[in-house]
N, C-alpha and C positions, 0 to 999 in steps of 0.2 A: 640697404642698397651695401654693394661690395665694396671693401677699404682698397686703397692704392696697390694693397700687395697684393690681393687678388685681382685687380686689374692685371698689373704689370704681369703678373703669373700667366694670364690667361691669353695675354698680347705675345708672348714668345712659349706659348705649348699651343698653338694651335689644333692639333691632334687631340687633343685633352676636351679645346673649347667645343671641338665639333661634337664630341661626345657627349658632353653638358648639353647643348644646344637642343641634339637628338632626345635626349630624354626631357629635358623641362621647357624646349621650346623658348619661344620669343622673349617669356616672361626673365630669362637669365640676362637679354640683352638688353632690353627697356628698364630695367634696375642699376644699368651702370650709370651714373649721376655725370651733365652735363656735356663736356667737350669728350669725352670718354665715349660714350655711346655715340655720338655724331663719329667720332674716329672709327670707331667699329663697324659701324652699321650703313653708313651713308657715304662712302667712300662713292669719287664720282667718276674721274677720268684717269688718276695715278695715287700710287700711295705716297707716304711720306718721305719716299726716296727719290718721287718724280718715276718710278717706274707705272707702266702702263698696265691697268689692272683690266680683267674681263667684266667684272660685274659691278654694279652698286653697293653689294651686300657684302660683307665681310666674310660671312661663314661661307656665303656660294663661293666666292673667290678662294677659301681655303680648301673646298672640295675640290674645286678644277684642280689648285697644284698641287693635291695630294693626287689626282687620277693621271697625271702628267709624270708625277714623280714613280706612279705606279706603272708606267707606261701600257695603258689600256690601247688595245688594239686601234687603227685610226677611226675605222666606222662606229666603233664604240664610245671612242671619246667625242666622235662628231653628235652620236644619239644623247649623250648627258651633257654637252654643253646646250643644245634644243633643251634639255629636260631642267637644266639652270634657267635658261634666260625665260622658260615660262614660270618656273619658280620666283624668279625674279619679279617677272611684270605682278604675279598674283601678290606677291609679299609689299611692294611699293601701292598699290592699287588697297591692299588692307590699312597700309597705315596710312594713307588719308582717310582713311572710313571712320579711324579710330580718332583720328585729329577733330573729325566732324562730330566724335560721341557716339557712333554707329558699332555695331557690333558689343554693344553691352554684356550679352551673355558670354561672349567669346568662341560662338562658334565656328566663323570665320577663321579665326586664330589657329583652334583645334584643327579643321581642318589644313590647313599652311603647315602644321607641325607633323600630321600625320603625312601629309605631300613628301615634306622633305625626307621624313624616317624611311620613306618609299622608295627616294632614290638612292639614300645610301646603302639600303640594304641589295636595292637591285645591280647597284655597280661594287659589289663587294668592299663597304665602308662604313660598315654599322658595328666592326671591331668583332664579327661571329667568322666562325669558320664557314666557309660559304659549300654551301652541298647542292647549289641550285642550278651549277653547269651553266655558271654567268656571262661565259664570253661566246655568247649566242649570235657572232660574226658572219649570220648567214646570211650570203649575196645571191647565191648562183645554186637554186635549188635543184637542179639536175646534179650539182657538183657533190651532192650527200651520199657518203655511202648507204647502202642499202642494210649493212649491220645497223646504222643510228636508229635509235628508240627513243619513245617522249619520256622516258622514265615515271611513264602511266600506264600499267596494266591495260587498262580499258583503250587508251588510245592506240599503243601497240597494237593489240589483238584486232582493234578496228581498222587501224593503215595496214595490215597485213594482207586482209581481207579483200581491201580497195586493191593494192598492188595485184592480187590474184585473181580478180573477177573478171578481167577480161571487159568490164564496161568502161573505163577511162582511155584515153588519146595519151602521148606522152604530155600533152600542154595539158590536159586537163588533171594529170596525176601530179605537174608542179602546181598546179593552182591549188590543188588539194592539201600537198603537202605545207603549203604556205599557211591552210586553212588550221592546220593541225599544229603548227607550230606555234600559230596566234594561241589557239587554244590552251596549249603547253604554257606560255606567256602568262596567260590572264590565270591560271592555277597559280602558276608562282606568285602573283601580284598578291592571289585572292590570301595567297600562304602568309605574304609579307605582311600585309592590312594588318590581317587575326593578330598575328604575332606581337606587331605596334601595340594594338589596342592593347591585348594584354596586358604588354606591359607598362604603358602609361596608365590603366588601371592601378595595377600591383604598385606603382612606383609613388602615386596619389595618395593610395592608402595611407602611404608610410608619412606621407607629408603631413608637418605640425597643423599647417593653415586648412581650415576645414571651409572655408570661404572660397579655395579654387576655383575659378569658374570653370576650366574644364574638366569638372566632375559634378557641375549641375545635372540634375536627373535627366533633362531633357536631352543637356549634351551628351551625355550616355546614351540616351534610349536612339538619338541619331545616328552616332556608331554603329551602334549595333543593326539598326535600319538597313546601313551602308551593306554590312556585311552581309546582310540577308538578302537585299537584291545583287550585289554580286555573286553570291549563291544560286540565286535562279537566274542569273544570265548565264553560268558554266551549264548549271543544267539545260540551260535551251540549248545553249550552245551545243552541247554534246550531242542534245537529241537529231540538232542538224546535219553534223556528221556523220551521226548513225545512216540519219536518213539519205542520204547522198550517198554514203556507203552501197545500202542497198538497193538504190534506185537509178544511179548514175546521175549526171547532171542535165536538167532539164533543159530543151531548147532555147527557151526564153529566159536563160538564168540573165539576170540586169547587171551583176559586176561580177570581178573576179577577186580583186582586194579585199583581204578578211577584215581589216578595219573598216573597210565603205558596205561590204557583206552584213555587218554586224549593225553599223548603223541603220541601213535599211530593215532590217529585222524588229530593230528596236521602236522605227518609225511605222512599220506595218502592225505592230503592236498596240500602238497608240492610238487616239482618238482622232487623228489629222481627217481631215475631207479629205475628199478625192482629188479636189483642186489642190489643196497642199500638198498631199502626196507627191502629184507630177510635178509640183515646182521644186519641190524637195527633190525629187529624184534627177533633176536636170543639177542641180548644185551637187549632189553625190555623184554626176557622172564627171564635172569639173573637177571635184576634188580627187577623185581616183585618178585623173591624168596627173594632177600635182602629185600624189603618192609614188604615183610610175617612173615622175622626171625625178623625183628625191632619191627613188630607189636607182636610176642610171647615174646619178654623180655619185651615188655609196659606190655604187661599182667600180666606177672610172679613179674614184679618191683610193680605194684598194688596191688597183692595178696601177697606178702611181706611187703607191708605196713601195710596193714590191720591185717597180723600178730602182728606185732611189736605192732602195738598200742594197740592189744591185752593182749601180754606179758606184755607190760610197765603197764597195767592196774593191772596186779596181782603181780607186782611189785617182781618179781623173778632176781634179779639182774644178775645170771650169762645166766638165758636164753634171756636176755635184749640183752646184749654184744654179745652174739651169735648171735641172730636177727638183732643187728644192723648191725654187720659187714656182714652178707649175705644181708642185706637192700642195703647196700653204693658199696658193689662190684657190686648187679644187677643195681645198679641207675648208676654207672660209665660205667659199658657195654652199658646199654641201650641209654647215652649220645654219647658215641664213635660212636655206630652203627648209630644211629640219624643223626649223623654227616657226616658219609662216605655216609648214602642214600641221604642226601640231598644235599649234593656234588655233587655225581651220577645225582639224578635230575637235579642238574642245568647245570651239563655239558653236558646231553643229550638234554636238551632244548635248548644252545646254538649251539650245533651240530646240530638241525633238522634247527633250525634260519639259521643258517650262511649256510646251504645247498640252500638258495633260495623257502624260502617259501612264496609262493604265498598268498597273500592277496589282496583283493580288496579296493581301494580307496572308501570310501565315497565321 
């Protein structure tokens, strides 16, 4: 167990605390005894100074506060909030499972740690110099300049071919560009996962305790199986983009949003029955409407932020207050909808996977 000195040190050095959690996960918190563990990990609605806090888990609040200090773009901040809410939900569920004596092999805990690492890396908080062009605050695809690239030679070549092929209307090019950006994001996520898995394994090789749950053989296998599946998904996603670029969109294209298209492609590769696929297709249509509505609020949030900056520059206090209230209301709505959308995405992904998705082993 940590001494009181280390408890005090970590409490007053949250940045170091975040880094330690990223490396060693929830074990570093549960080892803090008694009231200290409760104070650090089970904040309810306010901190010790009765200040309102966003999350019930201290490390998530630390990430959120750091993001605000970093002055992330409004839409990006909203996306982070949704990701942290999902992480909070999953961690609280895991704590209940652990209290009931489940997750003995530490598999769920390991996955939570990987997801937390992904969030830190995705938003540039993992202490690394970011080379992934993190500020991907892309709202209006038609505003993206032609010179923009996808930081991947294969994607750039394919995109340039699509633009000059004459096979796509302006609206179809916007849809295709969203698909390309989504694929780029999936590549970035794969690289983050691969990096965090490698670093976690390297760290645990140097840990004295040989009984660390995260290093059990089947958990290590699970990590690498996850990486393999992500690579398969990337390859299948690229092949789909290549096919569309060569042939154009078919008249019976079911969906427009990349995340929905990805789910539908997963479902078609599964062994769901025709009846189940029809039912899922209807649910995906509702989900796509939810995604589009969320994007609309993100656009409104960005416009509201620009207007607020303009009004603040003019110095009219009454206008500033009015615009700030509108901006805060939009930010809250965007966060709420973002969480609901991402939770629905998580539920749909699990639903498809649990219905016997067929994956060929490499």
